[in-house]
N, C-alpha and C positions, 0 to 999 in steps of 0.2 A: 752179904750173900743171902741171908735170910729174908731181907726185904725184897730182893730180886725174885726169889722163889714165890713170895706172897703175891707180888705183882703178876708174875706169869700165871699162877694159879687163878687169880681173879680174872685175868683176861680170858683164860680158858673156860671159866665157869659162867661169867656174865657178859663177856664180850669186850672188845677193844674200845668201841665208842663210849660205852658207859664208864669204863675204868678211866679213860682219858678225861671225860667230863668231870668226874669226881676229883681227879688229880688237879685239873685246872681250877676247879672251885676251891680246893684247899690252897693252891698257890695264890689265887686272888685274895682270899681271906687273909693270908699271911702278909701280902703286900699292902693291903688296906690297913692292917694293924701297924705296920712299919710307917706308913704314910701319916697315920694319926699321931704317932710319937714325934715324927719329924715336924709336922705342922705345929704341934704344941711347943716344941723347942724354938721354932722360928717365931711364933707368937710371943713367947717370953722374951726372946732377944729383941724383937721390935719394940716391945713395951719398955724394956730397959733402956734402949736407945732413945726412945721418946722422952723418958724421964731425964736422961742425961742432956739431951738437946734443950729441954725446957729449962733446966738449971743453968746451963751455959748461956742461954738467951737472957734469962733474968740477971745473971751476973754481968753480962755485957751491957744491959740496959742500966744497971746500977752504976757501973763505971762511967758510962757516957753522961749520966746526970751529974756526976761529981765535978 
């Protein structure tokens, strides 16, 4: 309820467009941070899969040569 009152007071004092612009900026910043974390996790997973595929390929080549 306190957050709601703060938003209403901000809208009353500086205006709806400015408050909404600030809220959207905050939302975009949080989304960007979450995306960076997701991207790092995906990069790590792809690197791990690349290592596993390389090891598997080497193992298959070794077996084929025997």
